[in-house]
BALOBA-1460 file (C-alpha; in Angstrom, 3 decimals):
// residues 284
<rec num="1" residu="x" x="83.120" y="93.135" z="108.942"/>
<rec num="2" residu="x" x="83.158" y="95.407" z="106.622"/>
<rec num="3" residu="x" x="86.433" y="97.179" z="105.519"/>
<rec num="4" residu="x" x="86.288" y="99.997" z="103.192"/>
<rec num="5" residu="x" x="89.419" y="101.168" z="101.772"/>
<rec num="6" residu="x" x="90.443" y="103.807" z="98.875"/>
<rec num="7" residu="x" x="94.009" y="102.408" z="99.084"/>
<rec num="8" residu="x" x="95.356" y="104.953" z="100.788"/>
<rec num="9" residu="x" x="97.718" y="105.048" z="104.367"/>
<rec num="10" residu="x" x="94.908" y="106.207" z="106.071"/>
<rec num="11" residu="x" x="92.405" y="103.321" z="104.956"/>
<rec num="12" residu="x" x="94.982" y="100.371" z="105.640"/>
<rec num="13" residu="x" x="95.947" y="102.386" z="109.286"/>
<rec num="14" residu="x" x="92.131" y="101.720" z="109.797"/>
<rec num="15" residu="x" x="92.107" y="98.277" z="108.331"/>
<rec num="16" residu="x" x="95.087" y="97.572" z="111.062"/>
<rec num="17" residu="x" x="93.238" y="98.872" z="113.933"/>
<rec num="18" residu="x" x="89.986" y="96.813" z="112.560"/>
<rec num="19" residu="x" x="92.053" y="93.922" z="112.477"/>
<rec num="20" residu="x" x="93.439" y="94.532" z="116.214"/>
<rec num="21" residu="x" x="89.835" y="94.335" z="117.140"/>
<rec num="22" residu="x" x="88.549" y="91.153" z="115.175"/>
<rec num="23" residu="x" x="89.798" y="88.509" z="117.848"/>
<rec num="24" residu="x" x="87.842" y="90.530" z="120.790"/>
<rec num="25" residu="x" x="84.786" y="90.918" z="118.853"/>
<rec num="26" residu="x" x="84.814" y="87.110" z="117.431"/>
<rec num="27" residu="x" x="85.165" y="88.090" z="113.772"/>
<rec num="28" residu="x" x="85.114" y="85.202" z="111.313"/>
<rec num="29" residu="x" x="84.575" y="86.925" z="107.866"/>
<rec num="30" residu="x" x="86.360" y="90.190" z="106.919"/>
<rec num="31" residu="x" x="85.061" y="91.590" z="103.785"/>
<rec num="32" residu="x" x="87.023" y="94.527" z="102.478"/>
<rec num="33" residu="x" x="85.585" y="96.760" z="99.680"/>
<rec num="34" residu="x" x="86.593" y="99.474" z="97.446"/>
<rec num="35" residu="x" x="84.323" y="101.842" z="95.427"/>
<rec num="36" residu="x" x="85.219" y="102.789" z="92.228"/>
<rec num="37" residu="x" x="84.359" y="105.298" z="89.261"/>
<rec num="38" residu="x" x="83.672" y="103.647" z="86.202"/>
<rec num="39" residu="x" x="84.057" y="104.647" z="82.494"/>
<rec num="40" residu="x" x="85.404" y="108.108" z="83.597"/>
<rec num="41" residu="x" x="88.803" y="106.865" z="85.301"/>
<rec num="42" residu="x" x="91.763" y="108.302" z="83.086"/>
<rec num="43" residu="x" x="95.065" y="106.416" z="83.204"/>
<rec num="44" residu="x" x="98.043" y="108.933" z="82.159"/>
<rec num="45" residu="x" x="100.646" y="106.638" z="80.699"/>
<rec num="46" residu="x" x="104.396" y="107.460" z="80.731"/>
<rec num="47" residu="x" x="104.018" y="109.361" z="77.307"/>
<rec num="48" residu="x" x="101.717" y="111.638" z="79.313"/>
<rec num="49" residu="x" x="99.524" y="110.550" z="76.987"/>
<rec num="50" residu="x" x="95.577" y="110.698" z="78.723"/>
<rec num="51" residu="x" x="93.985" y="107.206" z="77.820"/>
<rec num="52" residu="x" x="90.610" y="106.125" z="79.212"/>
<rec num="53" residu="x" x="90.315" y="102.712" z="81.301"/>
<rec num="54" residu="x" x="86.928" y="100.825" z="80.432"/>
<rec num="55" residu="x" x="85.054" y="99.614" z="83.670"/>
<rec num="56" residu="x" x="87.062" y="95.820" z="83.145"/>
<rec num="57" residu="x" x="90.451" y="97.202" z="83.916"/>
<rec num="58" residu="x" x="89.196" y="99.393" z="86.867"/>
<rec num="59" residu="x" x="87.850" y="96.657" z="88.218"/>
<rec num="60" residu="x" x="91.006" y="94.271" z="87.619"/>
<rec num="61" residu="x" x="93.276" y="96.605" z="88.895"/>
<rec num="62" residu="x" x="91.549" y="97.311" z="92.109"/>
<rec num="63" residu="x" x="91.053" y="93.704" z="92.776"/>
<rec num="64" residu="x" x="94.699" y="93.383" z="92.202"/>
<rec num="65" residu="x" x="95.198" y="96.211" z="94.692"/>
<rec num="66" residu="x" x="92.739" y="94.663" z="97.225"/>
<rec num="67" residu="x" x="94.749" y="90.911" z="97.056"/>
<rec num="68" residu="x" x="98.147" y="93.019" z="98.025"/>
<rec num="69" residu="x" x="95.817" y="94.464" z="101.025"/>
<rec num="70" residu="x" x="94.739" y="91.403" z="101.741"/>
<rec num="71" residu="x" x="98.306" y="90.013" z="101.832"/>
<rec num="72" residu="x" x="99.188" y="92.717" z="104.134"/>
<rec num="73" residu="x" x="96.466" y="91.925" z="106.753"/>
<rec num="74" residu="x" x="96.267" y="88.820" z="107.232"/>
<rec num="75" residu="x" x="99.217" y="88.232" z="109.285"/>
<rec num="76" residu="x" x="97.445" y="90.543" z="111.556"/>
<rec num="77" residu="x" x="94.196" y="88.030" z="112.386"/>
<rec num="78" residu="x" x="93.935" y="84.483" z="113.248"/>
<rec num="79" residu="x" x="94.176" y="81.514" z="110.888"/>
<rec num="80" residu="x" x="90.572" y="81.069" z="110.732"/>
<rec num="81" residu="x" x="89.845" y="84.255" z="109.677"/>
<rec num="82" residu="x" x="87.997" y="84.472" z="106.157"/>
<rec num="83" residu="x" x="88.486" y="87.220" z="103.696"/>
<rec num="84" residu="x" x="85.820" y="89.016" z="100.919"/>
<rec num="85" residu="x" x="87.504" y="90.959" z="98.849"/>
<rec num="86" residu="x" x="84.902" y="93.169" z="96.371"/>
<rec num="87" residu="x" x="85.320" y="96.229" z="93.957"/>
<rec num="88" residu="x" x="82.730" y="97.700" z="92.145"/>
<rec num="89" residu="x" x="80.728" y="100.877" z="91.216"/>
<rec num="90" residu="x" x="78.120" y="101.723" z="93.874"/>
<rec num="91" residu="x" x="75.934" y="102.984" z="91.443"/>
<rec num="92" residu="x" x="73.243" y="105.615" z="91.789"/>
<rec num="93" residu="x" x="72.628" y="104.237" z="95.138"/>
<rec num="94" residu="x" x="75.951" y="105.524" z="96.426"/>
<rec num="95" residu="x" x="78.297" y="103.240" z="98.795"/>
<rec num="96" residu="x" x="75.101" y="103.312" z="101.807"/>
<rec num="97" residu="x" x="72.877" y="101.745" z="99.610"/>
<rec num="98" residu="x" x="75.618" y="99.129" z="98.613"/>
<rec num="99" residu="x" x="76.066" y="98.388" z="101.983"/>
<rec num="100" residu="x" x="72.377" y="98.366" z="103.222"/>
<rec num="101" residu="x" x="72.994" y="95.437" z="99.925"/>
<rec num="102" residu="x" x="75.442" y="93.559" z="101.356"/>
<rec num="103" residu="x" x="74.418" y="93.616" z="104.824"/>
<rec num="104" residu="x" x="70.790" y="91.514" z="103.914"/>
<rec num="105" residu="x" x="73.427" y="89.032" z="101.856"/>
<rec num="106" residu="x" x="75.721" y="88.950" z="104.997"/>
<rec num="107" residu="x" x="76.062" y="89.301" z="108.824"/>
<rec num="108" residu="x" x="77.739" y="92.703" z="109.239"/>
<rec num="109" residu="x" x="78.253" y="93.891" z="112.553"/>
<rec num="110" residu="x" x="80.595" y="96.553" z="112.103"/>
<rec num="111" residu="x" x="81.646" y="99.165" z="109.588"/>
<rec num="112" residu="x" x="85.759" y="100.510" z="109.509"/>
<rec num="113" residu="x" x="87.070" y="103.474" z="107.785"/>
<rec num="114" residu="x" x="89.777" y="105.737" z="107.853"/>
<rec num="115" residu="x" x="89.452" y="109.290" z="107.925"/>
<rec num="116" residu="x" x="91.872" y="111.982" z="107.527"/>
<rec num="117" residu="x" x="92.763" y="115.313" z="109.025"/>
<rec num="118" residu="x" x="94.380" y="117.116" z="106.295"/>
<rec num="119" residu="x" x="91.296" y="118.554" z="104.034"/>
<rec num="120" residu="x" x="89.508" y="121.239" z="106.272"/>
<rec num="121" residu="x" x="87.149" y="121.594" z="103.485"/>
<rec num="122" residu="x" x="86.069" y="117.942" z="103.573"/>
<rec num="123" residu="x" x="85.170" y="118.379" z="107.335"/>
<rec num="124" residu="x" x="82.596" y="120.901" z="106.334"/>
<rec num="125" residu="x" x="81.348" y="118.814" z="102.884"/>
<rec num="126" residu="x" x="78.157" y="116.807" z="104.009"/>
<rec num="127" residu="x" x="78.468" y="115.353" z="100.882"/>
<rec num="128" residu="x" x="82.146" y="113.356" z="102.014"/>
<rec num="129" residu="x" x="81.864" y="109.702" z="102.340"/>
<rec num="130" residu="x" x="82.716" y="109.748" z="106.188"/>
<rec num="131" residu="x" x="79.868" y="112.057" z="106.652"/>
<rec num="132" residu="x" x="77.467" y="110.052" z="104.327"/>
<rec num="133" residu="x" x="77.959" y="106.818" z="105.983"/>
<rec num="134" residu="x" x="77.772" y="108.112" z="109.166"/>
<rec num="135" residu="x" x="74.577" y="109.934" z="108.266"/>
<rec num="136" residu="x" x="73.215" y="106.876" z="106.753"/>
<rec num="137" residu="x" x="74.554" y="103.764" z="108.017"/>
<rec num="138" residu="x" x="72.088" y="101.419" z="110.069"/>
<rec num="139" residu="x" x="75.111" y="99.216" z="111.028"/>
<rec num="140" residu="x" x="77.668" y="100.757" z="113.804"/>
<rec num="141" residu="x" x="80.688" y="102.747" z="112.312"/>
<rec num="142" residu="x" x="83.853" y="102.925" z="113.465"/>
<rec num="143" residu="x" x="86.091" y="105.925" z="112.221"/>
<rec num="144" residu="x" x="89.791" y="105.308" z="112.535"/>
<rec num="145" residu="x" x="92.044" y="108.747" z="112.303"/>
<rec num="146" residu="x" x="95.604" y="108.351" z="110.146"/>
<rec num="147" residu="x" x="97.447" y="108.884" z="113.144"/>
<rec num="148" residu="x" x="95.684" y="106.185" z="115.670"/>
<rec num="149" residu="x" x="98.244" y="104.551" z="117.859"/>
<rec num="150" residu="x" x="98.081" y="100.167" z="116.722"/>
<rec num="151" residu="x" x="98.886" y="97.606" z="119.634"/>
<rec num="152" residu="x" x="97.628" y="99.389" z="122.669"/>
<rec num="153" residu="x" x="94.679" y="97.610" z="122.987"/>
<rec num="154" residu="x" x="91.138" y="99.302" z="124.394"/>
<rec num="155" residu="x" x="91.470" y="100.312" z="127.756"/>
<rec num="156" residu="x" x="89.884" y="103.386" z="128.538"/>
<rec num="157" residu="x" x="86.826" y="103.960" z="126.529"/>
<rec num="158" residu="x" x="84.719" y="107.434" z="126.471"/>
<rec num="159" residu="x" x="81.008" y="107.251" z="125.852"/>
<rec num="160" residu="x" x="79.742" y="110.888" z="124.879"/>
<rec num="161" residu="x" x="75.737" y="110.752" z="126.847"/>
<rec num="162" residu="x" x="73.172" y="113.042" z="125.251"/>
<rec num="163" residu="x" x="70.432" y="113.062" z="128.038"/>
<rec num="164" residu="x" x="67.838" y="114.014" z="125.536"/>
<rec num="165" residu="x" x="68.806" y="110.445" z="123.900"/>
<rec num="166" residu="x" x="69.212" y="108.034" z="126.438"/>
<rec num="167" residu="x" x="66.038" y="106.156" z="125.017"/>
<rec num="168" residu="x" x="67.732" y="105.702" z="121.847"/>
<rec num="169" residu="x" x="70.508" y="104.264" z="123.058"/>
<rec num="170" residu="x" x="71.043" y="100.619" z="121.527"/>
<rec num="171" residu="x" x="71.682" y="99.005" z="124.654"/>
<rec num="172" residu="x" x="72.362" y="95.854" z="123.315"/>
<rec num="173" residu="x" x="75.204" y="96.453" z="120.390"/>
<rec num="174" residu="x" x="76.780" y="98.729" z="123.074"/>
<rec num="175" residu="x" x="77.076" y="95.667" z="125.834"/>
<rec num="176" residu="x" x="78.422" y="93.649" z="122.952"/>
<rec num="177" residu="x" x="81.279" y="95.623" z="122.382"/>
<rec num="178" residu="x" x="81.933" y="96.505" z="125.942"/>
<rec num="179" residu="x" x="81.700" y="93.226" z="127.176"/>
<rec num="180" residu="x" x="84.173" y="92.580" z="124.266"/>
<rec num="181" residu="x" x="86.570" y="95.482" z="125.678"/>
<rec num="182" residu="x" x="86.340" y="95.364" z="129.532"/>
<rec num="183" residu="x" x="88.648" y="98.406" z="129.672"/>
<rec num="184" residu="x" x="87.699" y="101.564" z="132.256"/>
<rec num="185" residu="x" x="84.732" y="103.432" z="131.129"/>
<rec num="186" residu="x" x="83.791" y="106.740" z="131.318"/>
<rec num="187" residu="x" x="80.309" y="108.270" z="130.664"/>
<rec num="188" residu="x" x="80.294" y="111.861" z="129.505"/>
<rec num="189" residu="x" x="77.922" y="114.593" z="129.589"/>
<rec num="190" residu="x" x="78.847" y="118.163" z="127.661"/>
<rec num="191" residu="x" x="76.417" y="120.685" z="128.153"/>
<rec num="192" residu="x" x="76.482" y="124.610" z="128.308"/>
<rec num="193" residu="x" x="73.828" y="124.117" z="131.688"/>
<rec num="194" residu="x" x="75.765" y="123.236" z="135.096"/>
<rec num="195" residu="x" x="74.407" y="119.359" z="136.172"/>
<rec num="196" residu="x" x="72.544" y="121.363" z="138.882"/>
<rec num="197" residu="x" x="70.579" y="123.258" z="136.264"/>
<rec num="198" residu="x" x="69.163" y="120.335" z="134.773"/>
<rec num="199" residu="x" x="65.464" y="120.557" z="134.330"/>
<rec num="200" residu="x" x="63.366" y="117.552" z="135.934"/>
<rec num="201" residu="x" x="63.012" y="115.583" z="132.344"/>
<rec num="202" residu="x" x="67.058" y="115.772" z="132.456"/>
<rec num="203" residu="x" x="67.539" y="114.227" z="135.946"/>
<rec num="204" residu="x" x="65.438" y="111.470" z="135.347"/>
<rec num="205" residu="x" x="67.709" y="110.752" z="132.294"/>
<rec num="206" residu="x" x="70.595" y="110.838" z="134.544"/>
<rec num="207" residu="x" x="69.087" y="108.013" z="136.591"/>
<rec num="208" residu="x" x="68.226" y="106.190" z="133.389"/>
<rec num="209" residu="x" x="72.013" y="106.336" z="132.083"/>
<rec num="210" residu="x" x="73.122" y="105.509" z="135.694"/>
<rec num="211" residu="x" x="70.754" y="102.164" z="135.220"/>
<rec num="212" residu="x" x="72.125" y="101.524" z="131.815"/>
<rec num="213" residu="x" x="75.702" y="101.034" z="132.701"/>
<rec num="214" residu="x" x="75.563" y="99.878" z="136.073"/>
<rec num="215" residu="x" x="77.265" y="96.516" z="135.393"/>
<rec num="216" residu="x" x="80.601" y="98.400" z="134.537"/>
<rec num="217" residu="x" x="81.011" y="100.457" z="137.032"/>
<rec num="218" residu="x" x="81.872" y="103.524" z="134.923"/>
<rec num="219" residu="x" x="83.203" y="106.972" z="136.375"/>
<rec num="220" residu="x" x="80.135" y="109.614" z="135.070"/>
<rec num="221" residu="x" x="81.289" y="112.822" z="134.112"/>
<rec num="222" residu="x" x="79.253" y="116.157" z="133.740"/>
<rec num="223" residu="x" x="81.461" y="118.752" z="131.963"/>
<rec num="224" residu="x" x="80.329" y="122.539" z="131.202"/>
<rec num="225" residu="x" x="81.574" y="124.652" z="128.396"/>
<rec num="226" residu="x" x="80.588" y="126.353" z="124.821"/>
<rec num="227" residu="x" x="82.034" y="123.873" z="122.641"/>
<rec num="228" residu="x" x="80.755" y="120.374" z="123.117"/>
<rec num="229" residu="x" x="83.159" y="118.752" z="120.726"/>
<rec num="230" residu="x" x="86.313" y="120.520" z="122.326"/>
<rec num="231" residu="x" x="84.900" y="119.604" z="126.032"/>
<rec num="232" residu="x" x="84.648" y="115.906" z="125.381"/>
<rec num="233" residu="x" x="88.277" y="115.860" z="123.229"/>
<rec num="234" residu="x" x="89.914" y="118.148" z="126.020"/>
<rec num="235" residu="x" x="88.053" y="114.791" z="128.627"/>
<rec num="236" residu="x" x="89.432" y="111.968" z="126.578"/>
<rec num="237" residu="x" x="93.101" y="113.359" z="126.389"/>
<rec num="238" residu="x" x="92.978" y="114.011" z="130.230"/>
<rec num="239" residu="x" x="91.917" y="110.240" z="130.589"/>
<rec num="240" residu="x" x="95.489" y="108.740" z="130.045"/>
<rec num="241" residu="x" x="95.029" y="108.937" z="126.479"/>
<rec num="242" residu="x" x="91.217" y="107.269" z="126.096"/>
<rec num="243" residu="x" x="91.548" y="104.222" z="123.345"/>
<rec num="244" residu="x" x="88.112" y="104.784" z="122.141"/>
<rec num="245" residu="x" x="85.291" y="107.754" z="121.853"/>
<rec num="246" residu="x" x="81.446" y="106.130" z="121.388"/>
<rec num="247" residu="x" x="78.970" y="108.026" z="120.733"/>
<rec num="248" residu="x" x="75.154" y="107.375" z="119.618"/>
<rec num="249" residu="x" x="74.187" y="108.968" z="115.910"/>
<rec num="250" residu="x" x="70.782" y="110.132" z="115.602"/>
<rec num="251" residu="x" x="69.213" y="109.714" z="112.167"/>
<rec num="252" residu="x" x="67.404" y="113.067" z="110.952"/>
<rec num="253" residu="x" x="65.244" y="115.072" z="108.388"/>
<rec num="254" residu="x" x="65.813" y="116.089" z="105.037"/>
<rec num="255" residu="x" x="66.839" y="119.602" z="105.970"/>
<rec num="256" residu="x" x="68.585" y="118.125" z="109.192"/>
<rec num="257" residu="x" x="71.092" y="116.508" z="106.581"/>
<rec num="258" residu="x" x="71.668" y="119.238" z="104.445"/>
<rec num="259" residu="x" x="72.832" y="121.644" z="107.372"/>
<rec num="260" residu="x" x="73.939" y="119.161" z="110.072"/>
<rec num="261" residu="x" x="77.338" y="119.876" z="111.804"/>
<rec num="262" residu="x" x="76.463" y="117.432" z="114.567"/>
<rec num="263" residu="x" x="78.586" y="116.643" z="117.499"/>
<rec num="264" residu="x" x="79.640" y="112.972" z="115.801"/>
<rec num="265" residu="x" x="80.510" y="113.851" z="112.630"/>
<rec num="266" residu="x" x="82.753" y="116.870" z="114.435"/>
<rec num="267" residu="x" x="84.571" y="114.167" z="116.712"/>
<rec num="268" residu="x" x="84.925" y="111.740" z="113.261"/>
<rec num="269" residu="x" x="86.991" y="114.759" z="111.627"/>
<rec num="270" residu="x" x="88.885" y="116.364" z="115.132"/>
<rec num="271" residu="x" x="89.569" y="113.522" z="116.879"/>
<rec num="272" residu="x" x="92.883" y="111.519" z="117.495"/>
<rec num="273" residu="x" x="90.836" y="108.527" z="119.142"/>
<rec num="274" residu="x" x="89.080" y="106.369" z="117.076"/>
<rec num="275" residu="x" x="85.062" y="106.744" z="117.452"/>
<rec num="276" residu="x" x="82.579" y="104.105" z="117.186"/>
<rec num="277" residu="x" x="79.233" y="105.407" z="116.147"/>
<rec num="278" residu="x" x="75.857" y="103.409" z="116.859"/>
<rec num="279" residu="x" x="72.546" y="104.224" z="115.547"/>
<rec num="280" residu="x" x="70.002" y="105.486" z="117.790"/>
<rec num="281" residu="x" x="67.073" y="103.095" z="118.264"/>
<rec num="282" residu="x" x="63.533" y="105.043" z="117.588"/>
<rec num="283" residu="x" x="62.208" y="106.264" z="120.816"/>
<rec num="284" residu="x" x="59.235" y="104.150" z="122.332"/>
């Protein structure tokens, strides 16, 4: 498990939540990473005189903060869980590039990060860290809102189903998670059209969806409305405060990345329920 942190309280809440899940997911190693901006980091002295820090100072301060964070997290996991602490400049490749390289070196199965709902501007910035990770990650990403409740476990799961993308669901990865947290599963398709108006292709996709989740005895829900995100969030609130929303995120081309306002991103920034986003597999 890889936990990304900027040492904010939002990031710590995400780390706490991740540690709660570690046992059920059989996590034996947690890597905590802080990406810093080298060379151009400015510190202000007590005399209010700007002082430029060199890369070594930034690195050492980051590692010290990571050690303190580790001390807060260790009591939350089993004693046999090993922590790895890393800090650095992600360079031209950026954070997604660093994650891609790290996943080749270590067996990372899940990325965890926090998100704050305070910044209205950040919700629409394609270049924001959360949006960039969701867009480019080849691994499942767990987004934890700052007001997530802790200590309740995962009892109700809402899976958002896009009937046009049923063939891209990463079934094996998804089943590993659902097997670890056998809460009540709700499969939800939100669409402007009613179910009775679905085309033959959509009816076929519904049959596939039922076959995929059959062993979990889920409740299938087909809801209509103009705003998909609002529909899903309203449904989640109705289900005795859903514990988790799961979605599948499809990678898109360059122009789509520039103008993408996908359901996954909107859910990440508007929900007070943790969001687990799986990267879509390629259609056969």
